[in-house]
Backbone as XML, in Angstrom:
<?xml version="1.0"?>
<chain id="A" units="angstrom">
  <residue number="1" name="VAL">
    <atom name="N" x="217.822" y="-163.442" z="-184.309"/>
    <atom name="CA" x="217.546" y="-164.237" z="-183.197"/>
    <atom name="C" x="218.545" y="-165.370" z="-183.134"/>
  </residue>
  <residue number="2" name="GLU">
    <atom name="N" x="219.261" y="-165.350" z="-182.060"/>
    <atom name="CA" x="220.404" y="-166.390" z="-182.030"/>
    <atom name="C" x="219.898" y="-167.730" z="-182.061"/>
  </residue>
  <residue number="3" name="GLY">
    <atom name="N" x="220.614" y="-168.512" z="-182.827"/>
    <atom name="CA" x="220.275" y="-170.016" z="-182.969"/>
    <atom name="C" x="219.051" y="-170.360" z="-183.834"/>
  </residue>
  <residue number="4" name="GLU">
    <atom name="N" x="218.415" y="-169.333" z="-184.394"/>
    <atom name="CA" x="217.262" y="-169.606" z="-185.300"/>
    <atom name="C" x="217.650" y="-169.263" z="-186.685"/>
  </residue>
  <residue number="5" name="GLN">
    <atom name="N" x="217.010" y="-170.030" z="-187.669"/>
    <atom name="CA" x="217.213" y="-169.867" z="-188.981"/>
    <atom name="C" x="216.037" y="-169.174" z="-189.645"/>
  </residue>
  <residue number="6" name="ASP">
    <atom name="N" x="216.212" y="-168.483" z="-190.793"/>
    <atom name="CA" x="215.208" y="-167.852" z="-191.484"/>
    <atom name="C" x="214.476" y="-166.814" z="-190.727"/>
  </residue>
  <residue number="7" name="VAL">
    <atom name="N" x="215.208" y="-166.121" z="-189.886"/>
    <atom name="CA" x="214.740" y="-164.984" z="-189.097"/>
    <atom name="C" x="215.565" y="-163.771" z="-189.358"/>
  </residue>
  <residue number="8" name="TYR">
    <atom name="N" x="214.917" y="-162.654" z="-189.771"/>
    <atom name="CA" x="215.630" y="-161.468" z="-190.147"/>
    <atom name="C" x="215.283" y="-160.313" z="-189.277"/>
  </residue>
  <residue number="9" name="CYS">
    <atom name="N" x="216.229" y="-159.384" z="-189.035"/>
    <atom name="CA" x="215.999" y="-158.281" z="-188.202"/>
    <atom name="C" x="216.580" y="-157.121" z="-188.891"/>
  </residue>
  <residue number="10" name="LEU">
    <atom name="N" x="215.902" y="-155.958" z="-189.014"/>
    <atom name="CA" x="216.335" y="-154.807" z="-189.765"/>
    <atom name="C" x="216.196" y="-153.624" z="-188.904"/>
  </residue>
  <residue number="11" name="GLY">
    <atom name="N" x="217.169" y="-152.718" z="-188.950"/>
    <atom name="CA" x="217.040" y="-151.458" z="-188.186"/>
    <atom name="C" x="218.455" y="-150.939" z="-187.791"/>
  </residue>
  <residue number="12" name="ASP">
    <atom name="N" x="218.370" y="-149.759" z="-187.264"/>
    <atom name="CA" x="219.759" y="-149.112" z="-187.044"/>
    <atom name="C" x="220.362" y="-149.767" z="-185.655"/>
  </residue>
  <residue number="13" name="LEU">
    <atom name="N" x="219.583" y="-150.627" z="-184.959"/>
    <atom name="CA" x="220.206" y="-151.294" z="-183.852"/>
    <atom name="C" x="220.325" y="-152.760" z="-184.072"/>
  </residue>
  <residue number="14" name="ALA">
    <atom name="N" x="220.020" y="-153.248" z="-185.238"/>
    <atom name="CA" x="220.122" y="-154.700" z="-185.524"/>
    <atom name="C" x="221.590" y="-155.084" z="-185.654"/>
  </residue>
  <residue number="15" name="GLU">
    <atom name="N" x="221.973" y="-156.189" z="-185.105"/>
    <atom name="CA" x="223.272" y="-156.701" z="-185.236"/>
    <atom name="C" x="223.419" y="-157.555" z="-186.530"/>
  </residue>
  <residue number="16" name="GLY">
    <atom name="N" x="224.444" y="-157.146" z="-187.370"/>
    <atom name="CA" x="224.607" y="-157.805" z="-188.644"/>
    <atom name="C" x="225.986" y="-157.918" z="-188.951"/>
  </residue>
  <residue number="17" name="TYR">
    <atom name="N" x="226.355" y="-158.793" z="-189.902"/>
    <atom name="CA" x="227.666" y="-159.034" z="-190.384"/>
    <atom name="C" x="227.742" y="-159.023" z="-191.882"/>
  </residue>
  <residue number="18" name="ASP">
    <atom name="N" x="228.836" y="-158.475" z="-192.413"/>
    <atom name="CA" x="228.960" y="-158.457" z="-193.952"/>
    <atom name="C" x="229.616" y="-159.737" z="-194.455"/>
  </residue>
  <residue number="19" name="VAL">
    <atom name="N" x="229.952" y="-159.813" z="-195.730"/>
    <atom name="CA" x="230.371" y="-160.881" z="-196.314"/>
    <atom name="C" x="231.788" y="-161.461" z="-195.812"/>
  </residue>
  <residue number="20" name="MET">
    <atom name="N" x="232.443" y="-160.503" z="-195.217"/>
    <atom name="CA" x="233.826" y="-160.873" z="-194.615"/>
    <atom name="C" x="233.741" y="-161.230" z="-193.161"/>
  </residue>
  <residue number="21" name="GLY">
    <atom name="N" x="232.510" y="-161.202" z="-192.548"/>
    <atom name="CA" x="232.309" y="-161.561" z="-191.230"/>
    <atom name="C" x="232.431" y="-160.408" z="-190.233"/>
  </residue>
  <residue number="22" name="ASP">
    <atom name="N" x="232.729" y="-159.260" z="-190.755"/>
    <atom name="CA" x="232.794" y="-158.062" z="-189.912"/>
    <atom name="C" x="231.496" y="-157.552" z="-189.464"/>
  </residue>
  <residue number="23" name="ARG">
    <atom name="N" x="231.299" y="-157.043" z="-188.251"/>
    <atom name="CA" x="230.236" y="-156.535" z="-187.779"/>
    <atom name="C" x="229.872" y="-155.208" z="-188.358"/>
  </residue>
  <residue number="24" name="LEU">
    <atom name="N" x="228.585" y="-155.025" z="-188.831"/>
    <atom name="CA" x="228.122" y="-153.868" z="-189.553"/>
    <atom name="C" x="227.879" y="-152.774" z="-188.449"/>
  </residue>
  <residue number="25" name="PRO">
    <atom name="N" x="228.172" y="-151.431" z="-188.883"/>
    <atom name="CA" x="227.866" y="-150.352" z="-188.022"/>
    <atom name="C" x="226.366" y="-150.178" z="-187.711"/>
  </residue>
  <residue number="26" name="SER">
    <atom name="N" x="225.985" y="-149.799" z="-186.563"/>
    <atom name="CA" x="224.667" y="-149.619" z="-186.047"/>
    <atom name="C" x="224.207" y="-148.236" z="-186.433"/>
  </residue>
  <residue number="27" name="THR">
    <atom name="N" x="223.943" y="-147.958" z="-187.715"/>
    <atom name="CA" x="223.514" y="-146.752" z="-188.228"/>
    <atom name="C" x="222.279" y="-146.811" z="-189.162"/>
  </residue>
  <residue number="28" name="ALA">
    <atom name="N" x="221.595" y="-145.666" z="-189.314"/>
    <atom name="CA" x="220.486" y="-145.642" z="-190.213"/>
    <atom name="C" x="220.863" y="-145.986" z="-191.705"/>
  </residue>
  <residue number="29" name="SER">
    <atom name="N" x="222.144" y="-145.463" z="-192.077"/>
    <atom name="CA" x="222.596" y="-145.724" z="-193.432"/>
    <atom name="C" x="222.868" y="-147.153" z="-193.746"/>
  </residue>
  <residue number="30" name="THR">
    <atom name="N" x="223.314" y="-147.903" z="-192.667"/>
    <atom name="CA" x="223.466" y="-149.349" z="-192.802"/>
    <atom name="C" x="222.139" y="-150.050" z="-193.008"/>
  </residue>
  <residue number="31" name="ALA">
    <atom name="N" x="221.257" y="-149.629" z="-192.182"/>
    <atom name="CA" x="219.881" y="-150.230" z="-192.136"/>
    <atom name="C" x="219.211" y="-150.088" z="-193.575"/>
  </residue>
  <residue number="32" name="ILE">
    <atom name="N" x="219.450" y="-148.894" z="-194.298"/>
    <atom name="CA" x="218.844" y="-148.630" z="-195.526"/>
    <atom name="C" x="219.469" y="-149.468" z="-196.578"/>
  </residue>
  <residue number="33" name="GLN">
    <atom name="N" x="220.833" y="-149.665" z="-196.436"/>
    <atom name="CA" x="221.510" y="-150.492" z="-197.417"/>
    <atom name="C" x="221.143" y="-151.947" z="-197.242"/>
  </residue>
  <residue number="34" name="CYS">
    <atom name="N" x="220.926" y="-152.336" z="-196.010"/>
    <atom name="CA" x="220.524" y="-153.719" z="-195.771"/>
    <atom name="C" x="219.133" y="-154.130" z="-196.112"/>
  </residue>
  <residue number="35" name="ALA">
    <atom name="N" x="218.225" y="-153.106" z="-196.310"/>
    <atom name="CA" x="216.935" y="-153.358" z="-196.571"/>
    <atom name="C" x="216.670" y="-154.218" z="-197.864"/>
  </residue>
  <residue number="36" name="ASP">
    <atom name="N" x="217.362" y="-153.808" z="-199.022"/>
    <atom name="CA" x="217.279" y="-154.654" z="-200.145"/>
    <atom name="C" x="217.762" y="-156.094" z="-200.022"/>
  </residue>
  <residue number="37" name="VAL">
    <atom name="N" x="218.832" y="-156.289" z="-199.151"/>
    <atom name="CA" x="219.331" y="-157.595" z="-198.970"/>
    <atom name="C" x="218.282" y="-158.393" z="-198.111"/>
  </residue>
  <residue number="38" name="VAL">
    <atom name="N" x="217.717" y="-157.816" z="-197.075"/>
    <atom name="CA" x="216.682" y="-158.551" z="-196.377"/>
    <atom name="C" x="215.460" y="-158.870" z="-197.211"/>
  </residue>
  <residue number="39" name="ALA">
    <atom name="N" x="215.080" y="-157.949" z="-198.059"/>
    <atom name="CA" x="213.909" y="-158.224" z="-198.946"/>
    <atom name="C" x="214.299" y="-159.405" z="-199.848"/>
  </residue>
  <residue number="40" name="TRP">
    <atom name="N" x="215.489" y="-159.288" z="-200.391"/>
    <atom name="CA" x="215.919" y="-160.474" z="-201.333"/>
    <atom name="C" x="215.892" y="-161.752" z="-200.557"/>
  </residue>
  <residue number="41" name="ASN">
    <atom name="N" x="216.493" y="-161.756" z="-199.399"/>
    <atom name="CA" x="216.559" y="-163.073" z="-198.628"/>
    <atom name="C" x="215.180" y="-163.557" z="-198.217"/>
  </residue>
  <residue number="42" name="LEU">
    <atom name="N" x="214.189" y="-162.694" z="-197.926"/>
    <atom name="CA" x="212.944" y="-163.111" z="-197.504"/>
    <atom name="C" x="212.203" y="-163.817" z="-198.795"/>
  </residue>
  <residue number="43" name="HIS">
    <atom name="N" x="212.395" y="-163.176" z="-199.886"/>
    <atom name="CA" x="212.067" y="-163.834" z="-201.175"/>
    <atom name="C" x="212.601" y="-165.179" z="-201.446"/>
  </residue>
  <residue number="44" name="ALA">
    <atom name="N" x="213.929" y="-165.107" z="-201.208"/>
    <atom name="CA" x="214.656" y="-166.420" z="-201.532"/>
    <atom name="C" x="214.251" y="-167.495" z="-200.524"/>
  </residue>
  <residue number="45" name="SER">
    <atom name="N" x="213.971" y="-167.181" z="-199.270"/>
    <atom name="CA" x="213.548" y="-168.190" z="-198.363"/>
    <atom name="C" x="212.131" y="-168.769" z="-198.664"/>
  </residue>
  <residue number="46" name="MET">
    <atom name="N" x="211.329" y="-167.968" z="-199.326"/>
    <atom name="CA" x="209.967" y="-168.370" z="-199.611"/>
    <atom name="C" x="209.929" y="-169.045" z="-200.946"/>
  </residue>
  <residue number="47" name="CYS">
    <atom name="N" x="210.905" y="-168.884" z="-201.845"/>
    <atom name="CA" x="210.865" y="-169.403" z="-203.170"/>
    <atom name="C" x="212.108" y="-170.325" z="-203.484"/>
  </residue>
  <residue number="48" name="SER">
    <atom name="N" x="212.752" y="-170.875" z="-202.444"/>
    <atom name="CA" x="213.905" y="-171.763" z="-202.551"/>
    <atom name="C" x="214.937" y="-171.165" z="-203.274"/>
  </residue>
  <residue number="49" name="GLY">
    <atom name="N" x="215.227" y="-169.938" z="-203.018"/>
    <atom name="CA" x="216.396" y="-169.177" z="-203.714"/>
    <atom name="C" x="217.449" y="-169.196" z="-202.846"/>
  </residue>
  <residue number="50" name="ILE">
    <atom name="N" x="218.578" y="-168.442" z="-203.245"/>
    <atom name="CA" x="219.782" y="-168.489" z="-202.553"/>
    <atom name="C" x="219.899" y="-167.221" z="-201.880"/>
  </residue>
  <residue number="51" name="PRO">
    <atom name="N" x="220.087" y="-167.143" z="-200.538"/>
    <atom name="CA" x="220.208" y="-165.872" z="-199.733"/>
    <atom name="C" x="221.588" y="-165.249" z="-200.159"/>
  </residue>
  <residue number="52" name="VAL">
    <atom name="N" x="221.679" y="-164.001" z="-199.809"/>
    <atom name="CA" x="222.918" y="-163.255" z="-200.150"/>
    <atom name="C" x="223.287" y="-162.548" z="-198.797"/>
  </residue>
  <residue number="53" name="LYS">
    <atom name="N" x="224.573" y="-162.189" z="-198.721"/>
    <atom name="CA" x="225.114" y="-161.301" z="-197.587"/>
    <atom name="C" x="225.290" y="-159.979" z="-197.981"/>
  </residue>
  <residue number="54" name="VAL">
    <atom name="N" x="225.200" y="-159.142" z="-197.080"/>
    <atom name="CA" x="225.348" y="-157.690" z="-197.407"/>
    <atom name="C" x="226.711" y="-157.263" z="-197.775"/>
  </residue>
  <residue number="55" name="ARG">
    <atom name="N" x="226.836" y="-156.292" z="-198.702"/>
    <atom name="CA" x="228.131" y="-155.690" z="-199.010"/>
    <atom name="C" x="228.017" y="-154.189" z="-198.746"/>
  </residue>
  <residue number="56" name="LEU">
    <atom name="N" x="228.369" y="-153.783" z="-197.588"/>
    <atom name="CA" x="228.151" y="-152.416" z="-197.146"/>
    <atom name="C" x="229.089" y="-151.433" z="-197.918"/>
  </residue>
  <residue number="57" name="GLN">
    <atom name="N" x="228.548" y="-150.376" z="-198.341"/>
    <atom name="CA" x="229.435" y="-149.241" z="-198.856"/>
    <atom name="C" x="229.399" y="-148.083" z="-197.873"/>
  </residue>
  <residue number="58" name="ALA">
    <atom name="N" x="230.491" y="-147.791" z="-197.282"/>
    <atom name="CA" x="230.617" y="-146.716" z="-196.326"/>
    <atom name="C" x="230.400" y="-145.394" z="-196.940"/>
  </residue>
  <residue number="59" name="LEU">
    <atom name="N" x="229.248" y="-144.750" z="-196.712"/>
    <atom name="CA" x="228.870" y="-143.505" z="-197.357"/>
    <atom name="C" x="229.331" y="-142.260" z="-196.602"/>
  </residue>
  <residue number="60" name="GLY">
    <atom name="N" x="229.682" y="-142.458" z="-195.303"/>
    <atom name="CA" x="230.099" y="-141.333" z="-194.453"/>
    <atom name="C" x="229.138" y="-141.087" z="-193.355"/>
  </residue>
  <residue number="61" name="GLU">
    <atom name="N" x="229.340" y="-139.934" z="-192.633"/>
    <atom name="CA" x="228.517" y="-139.725" z="-191.448"/>
    <atom name="C" x="228.075" y="-138.237" z="-191.572"/>
  </residue>
  <residue number="62" name="MET">
    <atom name="N" x="226.866" y="-138.092" z="-191.043"/>
    <atom name="CA" x="226.241" y="-136.686" z="-190.874"/>
    <atom name="C" x="225.773" y="-136.573" z="-189.405"/>
  </residue>
  <residue number="63" name="LEU">
    <atom name="N" x="225.980" y="-135.437" z="-188.886"/>
    <atom name="CA" x="225.539" y="-135.196" z="-187.484"/>
    <atom name="C" x="225.019" y="-133.889" z="-187.377"/>
  </residue>
  <residue number="64" name="ALA">
    <atom name="N" x="223.670" y="-133.799" z="-186.853"/>
    <atom name="CA" x="223.170" y="-132.360" z="-186.676"/>
    <atom name="C" x="223.700" y="-131.876" z="-185.337"/>
  </residue>
  <residue number="65" name="LEU">
    <atom name="N" x="224.036" y="-130.669" z="-185.328"/>
    <atom name="CA" x="224.513" y="-129.979" z="-184.147"/>
    <atom name="C" x="223.693" y="-128.743" z="-183.729"/>
  </residue>
  <residue number="66" name="GLY">
    <atom name="N" x="222.411" y="-128.923" z="-183.810"/>
    <atom name="CA" x="221.399" y="-127.812" z="-183.570"/>
    <atom name="C" x="220.579" y="-127.619" z="-184.831"/>
  </residue>
  <residue number="67" name="PRO">
    <atom name="N" x="219.766" y="-126.613" z="-184.785"/>
    <atom name="CA" x="218.875" y="-126.309" z="-185.883"/>
    <atom name="C" x="219.567" y="-125.782" z="-187.103"/>
  </residue>
  <residue number="68" name="ALA">
    <atom name="N" x="220.789" y="-125.173" z="-186.992"/>
    <atom name="CA" x="221.334" y="-124.537" z="-188.251"/>
    <atom name="C" x="222.874" y="-124.871" z="-188.405"/>
  </residue>
  <residue number="69" name="THR">
    <atom name="N" x="223.280" y="-125.939" z="-187.765"/>
    <atom name="CA" x="224.654" y="-126.363" z="-187.903"/>
    <atom name="C" x="224.801" y="-127.835" z="-187.878"/>
  </residue>
  <residue number="70" name="ALA">
    <atom name="N" x="225.804" y="-128.394" z="-188.533"/>
    <atom name="CA" x="225.999" y="-129.827" z="-188.610"/>
    <atom name="C" x="227.496" y="-130.088" z="-188.862"/>
  </residue>
  <residue number="71" name="SER">
    <atom name="N" x="227.790" y="-131.439" z="-188.893"/>
    <atom name="CA" x="229.071" y="-131.944" z="-189.290"/>
    <atom name="C" x="228.894" y="-133.068" z="-190.281"/>
  </residue>
  <residue number="72" name="LEU">
    <atom name="N" x="229.627" y="-133.064" z="-191.310"/>
    <atom name="CA" x="229.498" y="-133.929" z="-192.350"/>
    <atom name="C" x="230.911" y="-134.545" z="-192.825"/>
  </residue>
  <residue number="73" name="SER">
    <atom name="N" x="231.045" y="-135.788" z="-193.043"/>
    <atom name="CA" x="232.214" y="-136.386" z="-193.485"/>
    <atom name="C" x="231.866" y="-137.570" z="-194.411"/>
  </residue>
  <residue number="74" name="SER">
    <atom name="N" x="232.445" y="-137.564" z="-195.654"/>
    <atom name="CA" x="232.154" y="-138.662" z="-196.541"/>
    <atom name="C" x="233.437" y="-138.946" z="-197.376"/>
  </residue>
  <residue number="75" name="PRO">
    <atom name="N" x="234.155" y="-140.080" z="-196.954"/>
    <atom name="CA" x="235.284" y="-140.373" z="-197.767"/>
    <atom name="C" x="234.944" y="-140.862" z="-199.183"/>
  </residue>
  <residue number="76" name="LEU">
    <atom name="N" x="233.748" y="-141.429" z="-199.359"/>
    <atom name="CA" x="233.355" y="-141.872" z="-200.561"/>
    <atom name="C" x="233.175" y="-140.713" z="-201.617"/>
  </residue>
  <residue number="77" name="PHE">
    <atom name="N" x="232.761" y="-139.648" z="-201.175"/>
    <atom name="CA" x="232.533" y="-138.451" z="-202.046"/>
    <atom name="C" x="233.559" y="-137.371" z="-201.775"/>
  </residue>
  <residue number="78" name="GLY">
    <atom name="N" x="234.578" y="-137.661" z="-200.956"/>
    <atom name="CA" x="235.627" y="-136.663" z="-200.623"/>
    <atom name="C" x="235.160" y="-135.409" z="-200.019"/>
  </residue>
  <residue number="79" name="LEU">
    <atom name="N" x="234.181" y="-135.454" z="-199.165"/>
    <atom name="CA" x="233.621" y="-134.274" z="-198.523"/>
    <atom name="C" x="233.852" y="-134.218" z="-197.036"/>
  </residue>
  <residue number="80" name="GLU">
    <atom name="N" x="234.170" y="-133.048" z="-196.536"/>
    <atom name="CA" x="234.203" y="-132.784" z="-195.179"/>
    <atom name="C" x="233.734" y="-131.346" z="-194.984"/>
  </residue>
  <residue number="81" name="ALA">
    <atom name="N" x="232.734" y="-131.117" z="-194.084"/>
    <atom name="CA" x="232.169" y="-129.780" z="-193.898"/>
    <atom name="C" x="231.624" y="-129.739" z="-192.478"/>
  </residue>
  <residue number="82" name="SER">
    <atom name="N" x="231.510" y="-128.551" z="-191.993"/>
    <atom name="CA" x="230.922" y="-128.292" z="-190.657"/>
    <atom name="C" x="230.330" y="-126.883" z="-190.717"/>
  </residue>
  <residue number="83" name="GLY">
    <atom name="N" x="229.373" y="-126.730" z="-189.737"/>
    <atom name="CA" x="228.638" y="-125.383" z="-189.689"/>
    <atom name="C" x="227.444" y="-125.345" z="-190.597"/>
  </residue>
  <residue number="84" name="PRO">
    <atom name="N" x="227.036" y="-124.176" z="-190.980"/>
    <atom name="CA" x="225.820" y="-123.993" z="-191.794"/>
    <atom name="C" x="225.868" y="-124.754" z="-193.161"/>
  </residue>
  <residue number="85" name="LEU">
    <atom name="N" x="227.137" y="-124.753" z="-193.756"/>
    <atom name="CA" x="227.191" y="-125.483" z="-195.047"/>
    <atom name="C" x="226.922" y="-126.894" z="-194.906"/>
  </residue>
  <residue number="86" name="ALA">
    <atom name="N" x="227.383" y="-127.573" z="-193.821"/>
    <atom name="CA" x="227.185" y="-128.926" z="-193.533"/>
    <atom name="C" x="225.648" y="-129.249" z="-193.248"/>
  </residue>
  <residue number="87" name="ALA">
    <atom name="N" x="225.038" y="-128.324" z="-192.524"/>
    <atom name="CA" x="223.636" y="-128.387" z="-192.291"/>
    <atom name="C" x="222.886" y="-128.355" z="-193.527"/>
  </residue>
  <residue number="88" name="ALA">
    <atom name="N" x="223.161" y="-127.446" z="-194.492"/>
    <atom name="CA" x="222.572" y="-127.421" z="-195.741"/>
    <atom name="C" x="222.661" y="-128.628" z="-196.597"/>
  </residue>
  <residue number="89" name="LEU">
    <atom name="N" x="223.930" y="-129.210" z="-196.587"/>
    <atom name="CA" x="224.186" y="-130.481" z="-197.309"/>
    <atom name="C" x="223.468" y="-131.675" z="-196.638"/>
  </residue>
  <residue number="90" name="ARG">
    <atom name="N" x="223.415" y="-131.751" z="-195.310"/>
    <atom name="CA" x="222.708" y="-132.729" z="-194.666"/>
    <atom name="C" x="221.179" y="-132.738" z="-195.013"/>
  </residue>
  <residue number="91" name="ARG">
    <atom name="N" x="220.654" y="-131.523" z="-194.960"/>
    <atom name="CA" x="219.276" y="-131.403" z="-195.306"/>
    <atom name="C" x="218.954" y="-131.820" z="-196.713"/>
  </residue>
  <residue number="92" name="ALA">
    <atom name="N" x="219.820" y="-131.368" z="-197.681"/>
    <atom name="CA" x="219.711" y="-131.782" z="-198.988"/>
    <atom name="C" x="219.736" y="-133.257" z="-199.270"/>
  </residue>
  <residue number="93" name="THR">
    <atom name="N" x="220.749" y="-133.956" z="-198.578"/>
    <atom name="CA" x="220.772" y="-135.346" z="-198.538"/>
    <atom name="C" x="219.452" y="-135.993" z="-198.158"/>
  </residue>
  <residue number="94" name="TYR">
    <atom name="N" x="218.902" y="-135.491" z="-196.963"/>
    <atom name="CA" x="217.606" y="-136.136" z="-196.554"/>
    <atom name="C" x="216.493" y="-135.906" z="-197.553"/>
  </residue>
  <residue number="95" name="LEU">
    <atom name="N" x="216.483" y="-134.739" z="-198.165"/>
    <atom name="CA" x="215.451" y="-134.442" z="-199.100"/>
    <atom name="C" x="215.462" y="-135.408" z="-200.350"/>
  </residue>
  <residue number="96" name="VAL">
    <atom name="N" x="216.626" y="-135.769" z="-200.696"/>
    <atom name="CA" x="216.879" y="-136.742" z="-201.882"/>
    <atom name="C" x="216.580" y="-138.192" z="-201.413"/>
  </residue>
  <residue number="97" name="ARG">
    <atom name="N" x="217.071" y="-138.602" z="-200.248"/>
    <atom name="CA" x="217.176" y="-139.932" z="-199.861"/>
    <atom name="C" x="215.806" y="-140.462" z="-199.200"/>
  </residue>
  <residue number="98" name="MET">
    <atom name="N" x="215.059" y="-139.518" z="-198.534"/>
    <atom name="CA" x="213.956" y="-140.047" z="-197.771"/>
    <atom name="C" x="212.802" y="-140.455" z="-198.700"/>
  </residue>
  <residue number="99" name="PRO">
    <atom name="N" x="212.107" y="-141.577" z="-198.424"/>
    <atom name="CA" x="211.031" y="-142.036" z="-199.260"/>
    <atom name="C" x="209.718" y="-141.299" z="-198.848"/>
  </residue>
  <residue number="100" name="GLY">
    <atom name="N" x="209.065" y="-140.800" z="-199.727"/>
    <atom name="CA" x="207.821" y="-140.099" z="-199.508"/>
    <atom name="C" x="207.888" y="-138.706" z="-199.091"/>
  </residue>
  <residue number="101" name="ALA">
    <atom name="N" x="206.889" y="-137.932" z="-199.459"/>
    <atom name="CA" x="206.937" y="-136.496" z="-199.194"/>
    <atom name="C" x="206.820" y="-136.141" z="-197.637"/>
  </residue>
  <residue number="102" name="GLN">
    <atom name="N" x="205.961" y="-137.036" z="-196.963"/>
    <atom name="CA" x="205.850" y="-136.754" z="-195.491"/>
    <atom name="C" x="207.189" y="-136.837" z="-194.686"/>
  </residue>
  <residue number="103" name="HIS">
    <atom name="N" x="208.171" y="-137.682" z="-195.205"/>
    <atom name="CA" x="209.513" y="-137.707" z="-194.577"/>
    <atom name="C" x="210.407" y="-136.670" z="-194.897"/>
  </residue>
  <residue number="104" name="ARG">
    <atom name="N" x="210.206" y="-136.006" z="-196.042"/>
    <atom name="CA" x="211.111" y="-134.924" z="-196.654"/>
    <atom name="C" x="210.890" y="-133.569" z="-195.968"/>
  </residue>
  <residue number="105" name="ALA">
    <atom name="N" x="209.752" y="-133.392" z="-195.246"/>
    <atom name="CA" x="209.446" y="-132.038" z="-194.677"/>
    <atom name="C" x="210.485" y="-131.610" z="-193.690"/>
  </residue>
</chain>
């Protein structure tokens, strides 16, 4: 919220900036990485702690292109794939990263 202090917003459409002042990408991956920072800063604001800024690690991008095909690119892991292989890698990533069994189905 512009002009307000101690207000936090989290999500794939939240506007945020990293430690260098660069705007963060509006992606779910960014929101997940920012969640720990928001939690830390909420705790810091309640306990007179020191807030921190996010240091985003670009993990890459995944895009579903229908039920059995996808596109995947990750400079961090040196991966690029498309088609059924990318769809399988995308699904495996979500199986590992999603919290709780209900999200993994």
